[in-house]
N, C-alpha and C positions, 0 to 999 in steps of 0.2 A: 481333178488332177492336183489342185492346190493342196488338198488334204494329204496326199501322198508325198508331195514335195516337202511339206513341213515335217514329215516323219523321217526323212532321209538321215539326219544325224543319229536318231535312235537306231535305225536299221543297220548302220555301219558301226555302231558302238563297239561290238566285240572285235572289230578290225582296227579301230581308231588308234589304239596304243601302238600297233605295229607301224601304221602310217606316221604317227608322231615320232617314234624312235628313228625310223628311216629318214624322215625329213630333217631331224636334228643332225643326223650323221652326215648326210649329203650337203646340208646347207651351212654347216658350221664353218667350213673354210671360206664360204662367201660372206658370211656374217661378220667375219673378223675385219673386213675392210670398212664396215660401217660402224663398228663399235670398238672403242679404244680400251675400255675397261674389261678386264678378264671376267668371263662368266656372264657378260651382258646378254649374249645370245641365248644362254640357257634361261635367263629370266623372261625374255620375250616369248620363248616357246612354252614356258610354264604359264604365262598369262593367257596365251592362245588356248592351251589345254583347259585352263580354268573357265574361260568364257564358253568353250565348247561344252564342258560338263554342266555349267549353269543352264545353258540352253536345252540340253537333253533332259535335265530334271524338269524344267519348265514345260517342255512339250509333252512329257509323260503325263503330268497332272492336267495339262490343258486338254489333251485328247481324252483322258478319263472323264473329265468334267463335261465336255461338250457331247460326248457319246451318251453319257448317263442322262443328260438333260434333254436329249432328243434332236440335237442339231444334225446328227447322222442317224439314219435308220439302222436297225439291227444288221441288215444285210451290208450296208456301207461300212459300218463299224467292224463287222466280221471280216470283210475283205481287207481292210487296213491291217487288222490284227494278223491275218494269215500272211499278208505280204511282208510285214515286218519279221515274223517268225521264219518265213521261207528264206529271206535274204540272210538270216543269221545261222541257218542250219550248217552251211559249210564251215563257219567259224567254230561251232560246237564240235564238228568232226575233227577239225584241225587241232583243237585244244585236247580232244580225247587222245589223238595220236601223239601229241606233244607230251601228255601225261604218261603214256605208255613208254615213250622214249626216256622220260625222266626216271622211270622206275629202274632202269638198268644202268643209270649213271650214279655218281657219288653225291657229293654235296651240291654240285651244280644241278643235279637231277631234282633234288628237293625244291630248289628255287624255281625250276621250270614248272614243276607240279603245282606249286603255290600260285604262281602267276596264272596258270590255266584255270585253276579252281576259282580264284578271286574274280577274274574277268567274267567267267561263266555265271557265278553267283550274282554279281552286280547286274549283269545283263538280264538274267531271269527275274531279278527283283524289279528292275525298271519296266521291262515288258509286261510283267505280271500286274504292276500297278496300272499301266496303260490299259490292260485287258479288263480291269474291273468295270470300266465304263461300258464295254461291250457286254459283259455279263449282266449288268443292270438293265441295259437296253433290251437284251434278249428276254429278261424276266418281265419287263414292262410290256413288251409286245406279245406276251403269253407264249413265246416259243419254248421257254424253259419254265418248269414249275419251281417253286421255292427250294425244295431239297436238292434238286438237280443243279440249280444255279449255284448253290453254296458249294456242292461237291466239285463242280467243274471250275468254279472260281478259285478254290484251293489248288486244283490241278494246274492252274496258270502259273503257280510259283514252284512247281516241281520239275526237275530236269527231265527232258524227253517228253514227259507227260504234257508239258505246256504246248508242245507242237501238236500233239494228238488232239488236245482241246481246241486249238485254233482251227483244225480241220473240222471238228464236230460243229463248232460255231458256224463256220462258213456254210457247210452243207445243210444244216438245219435252217439257217436264215435264208439261204438260196431257195430252198424248197418252199418256205412260206411266201417269199416274194414272187414266185411263179404262179400267179393266179390269172385267170382269164380277165380281161379288162371289163367285159360285160358278162355278168352271170346272175342267175337268180339267187336271192338271199333266202335261205331256209328259215323257218320260224324259230328254230333253236338258236340262231345266230343273234337274236335280239339282245340276249343277255351277254353275248360274247363280244368279239372284236370285229369292227368293220373298217374297211379301207376308205379313206377320204382323199380326194384329189383337189389340189389347190387350183382355183381358176386364175388365169394370168391377168386378165384386164381389170382395171379399176372400174367400178360400176356406179351408176347413178340411179336413185329412186325418184321417179317423176310423176307429176300429174300433167296431162295434156288435154287440149281442147278436143282433139280426135286423133285417130291413128293414121292420118294421111301422110304425115311426115316421118313415119317409122322406117328405119333402115333395116329391111328384112334380111339383109346379108350379114347383119351383126351375128357374131358367134353365139352370144348368149343374149336372149331376148325373152322377157316375161311380161305378159299383158294381162291386165285385169279390168273388166268392164262391169259396172253396176249401174243402178238407177241414179247414183249420186256422183260417180266419178269415173274417169278413165285413167288407169294407172299403168305405169311402164317402168320396167327395170332393164337397163341397157348399159353398154359401155359409155363412159363419160364423153368420148369423142362422137358418139352417135345420138346424143340428146337432140330431139327435133326442135325446130324453130318455134313451134306453137306450144311450147311448154309453158305452163302457168305457175308451177312450183317444182322445185328440184332440190334434192339433197345428195350432193356428191360425196366422194370419199368412202365408198364401200368396197370391201374385198370379200371373197367367198370361197367356199369349198363344197364339193359335191360328194354325197355318199355313193360310193362305187357299187355297181350292181343294179339289178332290177328288183325292187322291193315289192313283195306280194302285198295286195291290199288287206290281207288278213293280219299282217304283222302289227303288233301293238308295242308302243313304248320307245321306238328308235329315236324319234325326234325329241320326245320327252326327256330321254336320258341325256341327250346332248345339251338341250336347253337348261337342264338342271345343273350340269357341270359348268356351263357358262355363267349361269346366275350365281352359283357359289363362288365364282371368281370375279364377280362384278363386271361381267361382259354382256352387253345387250346384243341381241341377235334379231335379224330379219330373215324369216324362213319362207321359202318358196317351194312348192311341191309340183312335180310334173307327173305324167303317167308312170314313168320308170322309177323315179327316185326323189330325194329331197335335196335342196340346196340351202346352205346356211351362210348368211352374210353377216359380217360385223363391220364396224367402222374401222377404217384403215389404221388408226392410231392404236387399236386394240388387237389387230389381226395377228401380229407376231406372238402376242401373249396367248391368243386363242389357239393358235397352232401348237404352241408349247404345252398348253394345258391338255389338249386332246392327246398329244403324245404321252404325256405323263399318266394319262388314264388308259394307256395301252392301245389307243387307236393308231393305225398305220397311216401316216399322212404322206401322200405322194406329191412330188413337185410337178 
């Protein structure tokens, strides 16, 4: 919800000048009792307008950057993009009608047309820049190929076409996001994109005397027994009292789906990506899938890296 709230100033941008003019008109009589110098109230409203414009420019580039870098998934970014465009559609219609009215007027008509055109152009420019992040995210998550992402990215800066592009982004990203939570992963997916789900608890890697103190109700619990040791991976809160060694501060994510035993290279590809970015991993395999753990200090970077390589990381 916060991400939508931050975008409100951009959503209402094509309406803001009307609000500003009306506020100045209705508030001017009240402002006179607070300001002695002529024109002081106009300066105040100009400052307010300037602060608003600075924030809109900031949030445009902020949304573009965080979307491109993977803070938002392609689906989340597409929803924001469509929401912004949808809120602005009535303003486009209003300005179109205003332009038609200006065509039948004299000098005043030219001024009205110019205002409508300038507001629409600036709005499309700002929302187009914001949409770049969504385009990059769609490309990184393999929802769009390179030529199509370039073509649609250009469309984000074209009147009316930008709204159509927002719908295309939304429905394509929504289709990708609707995957069964547990599904078999075909062999051809090894070289493609896999979904990863973040595990919520902080984990501990331990050695224990025996497994008598294990909390079997723990959501995530991995046990290993050999002729040399008894190993345990569990939540930090569930480390048993008979622990002999422990290493806390691990976070992890799971490869979604059921991995066929014939699949080759899934874990190898992930470990290579991590190694190239200086991130050590601790991998655990189960009958269904693989779990990848990293130290908590590196976890945010690990998630970012996986997103940059096109993996879909689910919270």
